[in-house]
N, CA, C and O of each residue as an XYZ file, in Angstrom:
704
protein
N     -18.390    -10.518     -0.124
C     -18.550     -9.408     -1.045
C     -18.603     -9.939     -2.476
O     -17.937    -10.915     -2.819
N     -19.389     -9.292     -3.281
C     -19.414     -9.687     -4.685
C     -18.233     -9.038     -5.416
O     -17.522     -8.206     -4.853
N     -18.043     -9.426     -6.654
C     -16.874     -8.979     -7.432
C     -16.812     -7.453     -7.550
O     -15.736     -6.864     -7.442
N     -17.941     -6.829     -7.766
C     -17.985     -5.363     -7.900
C     -17.553     -4.684     -6.602
O     -16.792     -3.717     -6.631
N     -18.032     -5.183     -5.469
C     -17.650     -4.618     -4.177
C     -16.160     -4.802     -3.899
O     -15.512     -3.919     -3.337
N     -15.626     -5.952     -4.295
C     -14.196     -6.202     -4.107
C     -13.389     -5.199     -4.931
O     -12.437     -4.605     -4.424
N     -13.763     -5.007     -6.195
C     -13.048     -4.042     -7.046
C     -13.111     -2.633     -6.456
O     -12.106     -1.923     -6.422
N     -14.283     -2.238     -5.998
C     -14.440     -0.905     -5.410
C     -13.603     -0.763     -4.137
O     -12.988      0.276     -3.898
N     -13.591     -1.806     -3.341
C     -12.806     -1.794     -2.111
C     -11.316     -1.669     -2.416
O     -10.606     -0.910     -1.756
N     -10.846     -2.408     -3.409
C      -9.432     -2.344     -3.774
C      -9.068     -0.991     -4.363
O      -7.973     -0.486     -4.118
N      -9.962     -0.401     -5.131
C      -9.701      0.929     -5.693
C      -9.649      1.969     -4.574
O      -8.800      2.860     -4.599
N     -10.535      1.865     -3.610
C     -10.509      2.763     -2.458
C      -9.182      2.610     -1.714
O      -8.552      3.605     -1.357
N      -8.758      1.370     -1.482
C      -7.504      1.114     -0.775
C      -6.312      1.647     -1.570
O      -5.380      2.209     -0.994
N      -6.342      1.472     -2.881
C      -5.270      1.987     -3.735
C      -5.166      3.514     -3.590
O      -4.063      4.053     -3.492
N      -6.301      4.201     -3.577
C      -6.294      5.664     -3.413
C      -5.750      6.060     -2.034
O      -5.020      7.043     -1.906
N      -6.113      5.289     -1.011
C      -5.579      5.559      0.336
C      -4.054      5.434      0.352
O      -3.360      6.267      0.935
N      -3.545      4.386     -0.294
C      -2.095      4.193     -0.339
C      -1.409      5.310     -1.122
O      -0.340      5.779     -0.732
N      -2.021      5.733     -2.222
C      -1.448      6.842     -2.992
C      -1.372      8.116     -2.157
O      -0.370      8.830     -2.197
N      -2.437      8.403     -1.394
C      -2.422      9.590     -0.527
C      -1.324      9.461      0.520
O      -0.627     10.428      0.827
N      -1.179      8.257      1.064
C      -0.141      8.027      2.052
C       1.236      8.296      1.456
O       2.060      8.966      2.078
N       1.488      7.780      0.258
C       2.771      8.009     -0.406
C       2.996      9.490     -0.675
O       4.092     10.006     -0.453
N       1.975     10.165     -1.145
C       2.091     11.585     -1.458
C       2.424     12.393     -0.205
O       3.351     13.202     -0.213
N       1.670     12.174      0.866
C       1.857     12.976      2.077
C       3.120     12.615      2.843
O       3.706     13.474      3.502
N       3.546     11.368      2.770
C       4.749     10.959      3.507
C       6.021     11.246      2.719
O       7.095     11.392      3.303
N       5.903     11.326      1.389
C       7.086     11.501      0.559
C       7.926     10.236      0.441
O       9.039     10.274     -0.083
N       7.398      9.121      0.925
C       8.124      7.849      0.894
C       7.932      7.162     -0.450
O       7.024      7.488     -1.214
N       8.809      6.206     -0.715
C       8.739      5.458     -1.973
C       7.860      4.219     -1.855
O       7.453      3.641     -2.863
N       7.571      3.817     -0.629
C       6.756      2.614     -0.432
C       5.934      2.743      0.833
O       6.219      3.561      1.708
N       4.918      1.922      0.904
C       4.046      1.881      2.073
C       4.215      0.522      2.729
O       4.217     -0.513      2.062
N       4.354      0.541      4.036
C       4.321     -0.695      4.815
C       3.062     -0.592      5.660
O       2.962      0.260      6.544
N       2.112     -1.457      5.385
C       0.830     -1.398      6.074
C       0.688     -2.589      7.005
O       0.661     -3.736      6.559
N       0.599     -2.313      8.295
C       0.317     -3.372      9.263
C      -1.195     -3.389      9.405
O      -1.793     -2.548     10.076
N      -1.773     -4.347      8.770
C      -3.228     -4.368      8.704
C      -3.705     -5.818      8.786
O      -3.991     -6.448      7.768
N      -3.785     -6.328      9.995
C      -4.161     -7.729     10.183
C      -5.469     -8.125      9.500
O      -5.542     -9.222      8.947
N      -6.503     -7.285      9.512
C      -7.736     -7.689      8.831
C      -7.558     -7.941      7.337
O      -8.414     -8.567      6.713
N      -6.462     -7.464      6.758
C      -6.220     -7.704      5.333
C      -6.064     -9.178      5.012
O      -6.193     -9.575      3.854
N      -5.791     -9.991      6.013
C      -5.701    -11.438      5.787
C      -6.981    -11.935      5.130
O      -6.938    -12.826      4.282
N      -8.104    -11.374      5.511
C      -9.380    -11.846      4.996
C      -9.627    -11.442      3.551
O     -10.539    -11.963      2.908
N      -8.825    -10.521      3.037
C      -8.959    -10.130      1.630
C      -7.635    -10.284      0.879
O      -7.387     -9.589     -0.107
N      -6.816    -11.172      1.339
C      -5.490    -11.379      0.768
C      -5.506    -11.714     -0.722
O      -4.713    -11.134     -1.463
N      -6.364    -12.617     -1.203
C      -6.366    -12.878     -2.653
C      -6.651    -11.618     -3.477
O      -6.021    -11.399     -4.512
N      -7.590    -10.798     -3.026
C      -7.907     -9.566     -3.751
C      -6.743     -8.584     -3.697
O      -6.464     -7.903     -4.684
N      -6.062     -8.501     -2.556
C      -4.902     -7.609     -2.447
C      -3.775     -8.045     -3.376
O      -3.154     -7.212     -4.036
N      -3.508     -9.348     -3.427
C      -2.439     -9.831     -4.300
C      -2.780     -9.635     -5.772
O      -1.891     -9.426     -6.598
N      -4.044     -9.702     -6.093
C      -4.461     -9.447     -7.476
C      -4.345     -7.954     -7.806
O      -3.884     -7.585     -8.886
N      -4.764     -7.107     -6.873
C      -4.723     -5.659     -7.102
C      -3.297     -5.109     -7.051
O      -2.980     -4.132     -7.730
N      -2.444     -5.735     -6.250
C      -1.063     -5.287     -6.078
C      -0.129     -6.473     -6.319
O       0.410     -7.038     -5.367
N       0.065     -6.851     -7.572
C       0.836     -8.069     -7.876
C       2.299     -8.011     -7.443
O       2.950     -9.052     -7.353
N       2.829     -6.819     -7.172
C       4.216     -6.727     -6.708
C       4.305     -6.572     -5.187
O       5.384     -6.308     -4.657
N       3.188     -6.733     -4.486
C       3.168     -6.601     -3.026
C       4.005     -7.698     -2.378
O       4.139     -8.802     -2.904
N       4.552     -7.364     -1.240
C       5.285     -8.332     -0.433
C       4.519     -8.501      0.880
O       4.051     -7.521      1.461
N       4.396     -9.716      1.332
C       3.692    -10.017      2.570
C       4.727    -10.379      3.624
O       5.522    -11.300      3.431
N       4.718     -9.663      4.726
C       5.572     -9.991      5.859
C       4.662    -10.626      6.900
O       3.757     -9.983      7.432
N       4.918    -11.891      7.177
C       4.105    -12.627      8.145
C       4.940    -12.832      9.394
O       5.911    -13.589      9.395
N       4.548    -12.145     10.456
C       5.254    -12.256     11.720
C       4.541    -13.325     12.543
O       3.381    -13.173     12.926
N       5.266    -14.402     12.800
C       4.695    -15.533     13.525
C       4.972    -15.374     15.012
O       6.113    -15.207     15.444
N       3.915    -15.431     15.759
C       4.004    -15.371     17.213
C       3.120    -16.478     17.753
O       2.100    -16.810     17.149
N       3.494    -17.044     18.866
C       2.648    -18.096     19.426
C       1.237    -17.540     19.567
O       1.046    -16.487     20.176
N       0.246    -18.235     19.013
C      -1.123    -17.684     19.011
C      -1.622    -17.255     20.384
O      -2.278    -16.221     20.507
N      -1.321    -18.035     21.418
C      -1.837    -17.645     22.744
C      -1.231    -16.318     23.208
O      -1.907    -15.539     23.879
N       0.031    -16.049     22.864
C       0.647    -14.762     23.214
C       0.064    -13.638     22.374
O      -0.238    -12.560     22.884
N      -0.089    -13.897     21.094
C      -0.618    -12.888     20.186
C      -2.047    -12.507     20.560
O      -2.391    -11.326     20.612
N      -2.862    -13.502     20.815
C      -4.269    -13.237     21.156
C      -4.354    -12.513     22.494
O      -5.119    -11.558     22.632
N      -3.587    -12.952     23.470
C      -3.587    -12.291     24.786
C      -3.172    -10.819     24.625
O      -3.790     -9.933     25.215
N      -2.131    -10.564     23.831
C      -1.662     -9.196     23.616
C      -2.737     -8.353     22.930
O      -2.998     -7.219     23.333
N      -3.359     -8.916     21.888
C      -4.400     -8.186     21.162
C      -5.578     -7.861     22.075
O      -6.081     -6.738     22.067
N      -6.019     -8.840     22.863
C      -7.163     -8.605     23.744
C      -6.816     -7.576     24.820
O      -7.656     -6.752     25.184
N      -5.600     -7.619     25.324
C      -5.173     -6.651     26.325
C      -5.137     -5.246     25.729
O      -5.651     -4.297     26.321
N      -4.525     -5.123     24.548
C      -4.440     -3.826     23.872
C      -5.836     -3.275     23.574
O      -6.134     -2.118     23.872
N      -6.673     -4.108     22.990
C      -8.026     -3.686     22.635
C      -8.821     -3.336     23.886
O      -9.559     -2.351     23.919
N      -8.654     -4.159     24.908
C      -9.393     -3.938     26.152
C      -9.098     -2.595     26.799
O      -9.991     -1.974     27.377
N      -7.853     -2.140     26.709
C      -7.502     -0.845     27.306
C      -8.300      0.297     26.690
O      -8.633      1.267     27.370
N      -8.606      0.177     25.403
C      -9.288      1.275     24.719
C     -10.797      1.083     24.643
O     -11.552      2.056     24.646
N     -11.232     -0.165     24.574
C     -12.648     -0.430     24.366
C     -13.388     -0.683     25.672
O     -14.528     -0.244     25.830
N     -12.761     -1.381     26.604
C     -13.439     -1.744     27.847
C     -14.079     -0.550     28.557
O     -15.199     -0.679     29.051
N     -13.415      0.604     28.627
C     -14.063      1.739     29.293
C     -15.350      2.211     28.608
O     -16.175      2.893     29.216
N     -15.506      1.840     27.343
C     -16.691      2.265     26.599
C     -17.843      1.265     26.701
O     -18.970      1.561     26.303
N     -17.551      0.088     27.235
C     -18.556     -0.968     27.309
C     -19.202     -1.036     28.686
O     -18.602     -0.670     29.696
N     -20.429     -1.511     28.698
C     -21.079     -1.816     29.971
C     -20.505     -3.140     30.459
O     -20.029     -3.950     29.664
N     -20.553     -3.349     31.740
C     -20.013     -4.578     32.329
C     -20.608     -5.828     31.677
O     -19.890     -6.802     31.451
N     -21.889     -5.816     31.377
C     -22.543     -6.993     30.792
C     -22.137     -7.229     29.329
O     -22.329     -8.329     28.812
N     -21.581     -6.216     28.659
C     -21.178     -6.347     27.256
C     -19.766     -6.908     27.092
O     -19.427     -7.435     26.032
N     -18.953     -6.799     28.124
C     -17.540     -7.165     28.005
C     -17.315     -8.645     27.685
O     -16.510     -8.929     26.798
N     -17.962     -9.594     28.335
C     -17.693    -10.998     27.987
C     -17.993    -11.299     26.519
O     -17.215    -11.982     25.854
N     -19.102    -10.798     26.020
C     -19.460    -11.033     24.617
C     -18.437    -10.390     23.683
O     -18.025    -11.003     22.698
N     -18.026     -9.157     23.987
C     -17.044     -8.466     23.165
C     -15.744     -9.267     23.084
O     -15.221     -9.483     21.991
N     -15.223     -9.707     24.220
C     -13.953    -10.425     24.230
C     -14.072    -11.814     23.602
O     -13.122    -12.284     22.975
N     -15.208    -12.474     23.755
C     -15.410    -13.762     23.058
C     -15.373    -13.564     21.554
O     -14.753    -14.354     20.842
N     -16.028    -12.521     21.057
C     -16.038    -12.251     19.615
C     -14.637    -11.900     19.112
O     -14.232    -12.368     18.049
N     -13.903    -11.093     19.851
C     -12.540    -10.735     19.441
C     -11.633    -11.965     19.462
O     -10.780    -12.131     18.590
N     -11.822    -12.821     20.461
C     -11.023    -14.051     20.527
C     -11.291    -14.914     19.300
O     -10.350    -15.397     18.670
N     -12.560    -15.114     18.951
C     -12.909    -15.917     17.766
C     -12.349    -15.286     16.497
O     -11.896    -15.998     15.600
N     -12.373    -13.948     16.410
C     -11.815    -13.249     15.253
C     -10.325    -13.542     15.131
O      -9.837    -13.808     14.033
N      -9.596    -13.496     16.248
C      -8.149    -13.771     16.224
C      -7.861    -15.194     15.755
O      -6.966    -15.416     14.939
N      -8.612    -16.140     16.266
C      -8.421    -17.537     15.871
C      -8.710    -17.700     14.384
O      -7.978    -18.393     13.678
N      -9.770    -17.068     13.914
C     -10.129    -17.156     12.496
C      -9.055    -16.504     11.622
O      -8.788    -16.979     10.518
N      -8.442    -15.431     12.100
C      -7.369    -14.777     11.355
C      -6.207    -15.747     11.139
O      -5.700    -15.865     10.023
N      -5.788    -16.436     12.187
C      -4.714    -17.425     12.054
C      -5.117    -18.541     11.088
O      -4.347    -18.920     10.206
N      -6.320    -19.055     11.266
C      -6.786    -20.153     10.421
C      -6.833    -19.732      8.962
O      -6.409    -20.483      8.083
N      -7.338    -18.553      8.702
C      -7.479    -18.070      7.329
C      -6.114    -17.876      6.665
O      -5.936    -18.219      5.497
N      -5.151    -17.325      7.412
C      -3.839    -17.131      6.806
C      -3.221    -18.473      6.436
O      -2.668    -18.620      5.347
N      -3.308    -19.442      7.321
C      -2.725    -20.747      7.022
C      -3.433    -21.408      5.835
O      -2.816    -22.163      5.083
N      -4.703    -21.126      5.673
C      -5.449    -21.636      4.523
C      -4.970    -20.976      3.227
O      -4.868    -21.638      2.194
N      -4.678    -19.679      3.282
C      -4.268    -18.928      2.088
C      -2.771    -19.016      1.805
O      -2.340    -18.772      0.678
N      -1.997    -19.352      2.789
C      -0.536    -19.334      2.673
C       0.012    -20.067      1.447
O       0.919    -19.546      0.798
N      -0.501    -21.258      1.102
C       0.033    -21.939     -0.087
C      -0.212    -21.178     -1.398
O       0.454    -21.442     -2.399
N      -1.159    -20.240     -1.397
C      -1.472    -19.491     -2.615
C      -0.592    -18.247     -2.785
O      -0.657    -17.581     -3.818
N       0.226    -17.932     -1.781
C       1.107    -16.771     -1.864
C       2.426    -17.221     -2.477
O       3.074    -18.121     -1.942
N       2.835    -16.617     -3.585
C       4.122    -16.996     -4.184
C       5.253    -16.840     -3.165
O       5.327    -15.823     -2.476
N       6.122    -17.828     -3.066
C       7.197    -17.782     -2.059
C       8.064    -16.529     -2.127
O       8.539    -16.049     -1.097
N       8.274    -15.999     -3.320
C       9.104    -14.798     -3.445
C       8.403    -13.545     -2.904
O       9.040    -12.504     -2.745
N       7.111    -13.638     -2.623
C       6.365    -12.506     -2.084
C       6.110    -12.636     -0.594
O       5.495    -11.750      0.000
N       6.567    -13.718      0.026
C       6.271    -13.962      1.434
C       7.553    -14.008      2.254
O       8.452    -14.805      1.983
N       7.623    -13.153      3.247
C       8.723    -13.155      4.191
C       8.141    -13.567      5.540
O       7.289    -12.870      6.092
N       8.598    -14.695      6.069
C       8.109    -15.211      7.342
C       9.191    -14.974      8.394
O      10.332    -15.410      8.242
N       8.811    -14.280      9.459
C       9.736    -13.993     10.553
C       9.076    -14.354     11.879
O       7.861    -14.229     12.035
N       9.884    -14.798     12.820
C       9.375    -15.102     14.150
C       9.427    -13.849     15.021
O      10.432    -13.139     15.042
N       8.356    -13.592     15.725
C       8.242    -12.424     16.604
C       9.412    -12.354     17.581
O      10.008    -11.291     17.756
N       9.746    -13.481     18.219
C      10.830    -13.496     19.204
C      12.173    -13.127     18.579
O      12.984    -12.448     19.208
N      12.410    -13.570     17.343
C      13.659    -13.219     16.657
C      13.709    -11.722     16.349
O      14.756    -11.091     16.496
N      12.593    -11.162     15.926
C      12.549     -9.726     15.611
C      12.836     -8.917     16.863
O      13.657     -8.000     16.840
N      12.162     -9.253     17.958
C      12.366     -8.472     19.175
C      13.780     -8.653     19.717
O      14.342     -7.725     20.299
N      14.361     -9.841     19.532
C      15.727    -10.071     19.994
C      16.728     -9.232     19.201
O      17.632     -8.635     19.785
N      16.574     -9.183     17.872
C      17.557     -8.505     17.029
C      17.267     -7.035     16.778
O      18.192     -6.238     16.622
N      16.003     -6.672     16.737
C      15.668     -5.287     16.389
C      15.034     -4.506     17.533
O      14.872     -3.289     17.440
N      14.681     -5.186     18.593
C      14.083     -4.504     19.727
C      12.570     -4.533     19.732
O      11.956     -4.653     20.792
N      11.953     -4.423     18.552
C      10.491     -4.458     18.477
C      10.070     -4.698     17.034
O      10.828     -4.411     16.107
N       8.856     -5.227     16.840
C       8.363     -5.378     15.465
C       8.259     -4.040     14.739
O       8.409     -3.985     13.518
N       8.007     -2.972     15.474
C       7.919     -1.653     14.838
C       9.223     -1.290     14.145
O       9.206     -0.650     13.094
N      10.364     -1.695     14.725
C      11.662     -1.406     14.105
C      11.773     -2.097     12.750
O      12.316     -1.522     11.807
N      11.269     -3.318     12.644
C      11.287     -4.036     11.372
C      10.507     -3.257     10.320
O      10.977     -3.090      9.194
N       9.327     -2.785     10.678
C       8.509     -2.077      9.702
C       9.124     -0.736      9.322
O       8.959     -0.289      8.186
N       9.826     -0.086     10.239
C      10.534      1.154      9.880
C      11.638      0.862      8.870
O      11.826      1.615      7.914
N      12.371     -0.235      9.082
C      13.440     -0.603      8.150
C      12.853     -0.927      6.778
O      13.418     -0.535      5.757
N      11.731     -1.634      6.745
C      11.103     -1.978      5.469
C      10.544     -0.745      4.770
O      10.635     -0.628      3.548
N       9.971      0.167      5.530
C       9.368      1.369      4.951
C      10.416      2.339      4.433
O      10.262      2.919      3.358
N      11.473      2.511      5.197
C      12.509      3.483      4.847
C      13.789      2.738      4.512
O      14.640      2.560      5.383
N      13.944      2.297      3.269
C      15.157      1.550      2.930
C      16.394      2.404      3.124
O      16.327      3.631      3.054
N      17.519      1.758      3.367
C      18.753      2.501      3.628
C      19.126      3.432      2.483
O      18.953      3.103      1.310
N      19.639      4.596      2.849
C      20.198      5.529      1.873
C      21.709      5.485      2.053
O      22.211      5.617      3.169
N      22.410      5.306      0.984
C      23.871      5.207      1.049
C      24.479      6.525      1.528
O      23.981      7.606      1.218
N      25.552      6.410      2.280
C      26.318      7.589      2.659
C      25.835      8.296      3.903
O      26.267      9.419      4.163
N      24.954      7.686      4.689
C      24.629      8.330      5.962
C      24.608      7.288      7.079
O      24.570      6.085      6.823
N      24.633      7.763      8.303
C      24.707      6.856      9.457
C      23.481      5.965      9.541
O      23.572      4.793      9.904
N      22.346      6.531      9.204
C      21.108      5.767      9.275
C      21.147      4.580      8.323
O      20.651      3.501      8.648
N      21.730      4.778      7.157
C      21.834      3.687      6.184
C      22.655      2.550      6.758
O      22.300      1.383      6.591
N      23.748      2.876      7.431
C      24.594      1.834      8.010
C      23.820      1.049      9.061
O      23.889     -0.180      9.099
N      23.088      1.753      9.910
C      22.303      1.084     10.934
C      21.234      0.193     10.299
O      21.044     -0.946     10.723
N      20.547      0.703      9.297
C      19.518     -0.083      8.610
C      20.133     -1.303      7.935
O      19.568     -2.395      7.993
N      21.287     -1.123      7.294
C      21.961     -2.263      6.666
C      22.284     -3.331      7.696
O      22.096     -4.521      7.444
N      22.774     -2.907      8.865
C      23.087     -3.875      9.913
C      21.828     -4.592     10.370
O      21.832     -5.811     10.544
N      20.748     -3.838     10.565
C      19.499     -4.446     11.022
C      18.957     -5.422      9.987
O      18.521     -6.521     10.332
N      18.984     -5.025      8.725
C      18.489     -5.914      7.680
C      19.345     -7.165      7.559
O      18.815     -8.264      7.390
N      20.653     -7.012      7.644
C      21.539     -8.177      7.564
C      21.273     -9.122      8.724
O      21.208    -10.337      8.540
N      21.122     -8.568      9.908
C      20.823     -9.391     11.081
C      19.477    -10.071     10.915
O      19.317    -11.246     11.245
N      18.507     -9.320     10.399
C      17.166     -9.850     10.202
C      17.172    -10.952      9.153
O      16.498    -11.968      9.321
N      17.926    -10.763      8.070
C      17.989    -11.784      7.020
C      18.656    -13.052      7.541
O      18.238    -14.159      7.202
N      19.691    -12.896      8.364
C      20.340    -14.073      8.952
C      19.363    -14.793      9.866
O      19.291    -16.022      9.870
N      18.619    -14.027     10.633
C      17.628    -14.637     11.528
C      16.516    -15.292     10.729
O      15.961    -16.307     11.152
N      16.187    -14.724      9.581
C      15.114    -15.265      8.756
C      15.402    -16.710      8.355
O      14.497    -17.544      8.336
N      16.666    -17.006      8.035
C      17.005    -18.367      7.643
C      16.667    -19.337      8.767
O      16.106    -20.408      8.534
N      17.021    -18.943     10.000
C      16.688    -19.799     11.144
C      15.180    -19.846     11.349
O      14.623    -20.903     11.645
N      14.515    -18.695     11.191
C      13.075    -18.607     11.430
C      12.285    -19.479     10.477
O      11.430    -20.255     10.903
N      12.565    -19.358      9.200
C      11.744    -20.065      8.224
C      11.945    -21.565      8.307
O      11.019    -22.327      8.030
N      13.148    -22.007      8.688
C      13.327    -23.447      8.886
C      12.391    -23.934      9.973
O      11.718    -24.950      9.804
N      12.343    -23.224     11.078
C      11.458    -23.615     12.173
C      10.001    -23.542     11.773
O       9.207    -24.398     12.163
N       9.639    -22.534     11.000
C       8.243    -22.368     10.596
C       7.818    -23.503      9.680
O       6.725    -24.048      9.833
N       8.669    -23.860      8.732
C       8.320    -24.960      7.836
C       8.101    -26.241      8.634
O       7.158    -26.989      8.374
N       8.963    -26.485      9.592
C       8.833    -27.680     10.422
C       7.503    -27.647     11.180
O       6.760    -28.628     11.192
N       7.212    -26.499     11.813
C       5.968    -26.392     12.568
C       4.757    -26.487     11.673
O       3.742    -27.073     12.049
N       4.858    -25.917     10.494
C       3.710    -25.900      9.593
C       3.305    -27.315      9.205
O       2.117    -27.637      9.168
N       4.287    -28.158      8.918
C       3.947    -29.544      8.562
C       3.377    -30.286      9.745
O       2.496    -31.134      9.600
N       3.885    -29.960     10.918
C       3.477    -30.707     12.096
C       2.290    -30.110     12.829
O       1.841    -30.703     13.810
N       1.767    -28.993     12.419
C       0.636    -28.396     13.118
C       0.692    -26.894     13.045
O       1.064    -26.330     12.016
N       0.325    -26.240     14.131
C       0.261    -24.785     14.134
C       1.641    -24.178     14.257
O       2.550    -24.817     14.788
N       1.821    -22.946     13.775
C       3.120    -22.278     13.847
C       3.465    -21.869     15.266
O       4.528    -21.294     15.501
């Protein structure tokens, strides 16, 4: 995309986020949007206070899960002869997503990047969705939900120390 298209795309995305905030009544948006990896520099420029949560999962598990999930919804719409090509393209897209993030990772300020291991999240919080709920809805003091969120965040932060040590080691030695 040229510079003008990037600006227009970011302005469109900004308006989408504003509508989301307005309709949800929330103070922040947590967007799980894997394709955003391909426009990460533009997102960080447009949203300089953004935080990136990178959930690391073994690529073969992540790709298998993505293809299975996508296949359940798309496969019924495809002809038998179209399926191999579709899944090959999705597989290449997944691999490129991992490669692109690792290429861009050094350009993300460390204070804006939270790296967590998928297995640690599921062990401590039950599912990645629970992590995003905690991030989206920060604890409110004086209610039971706040206490639960505080416990989850504390557990997650403790796990993060273990996670990022392992990630740094893997990153120097090869793939995460």
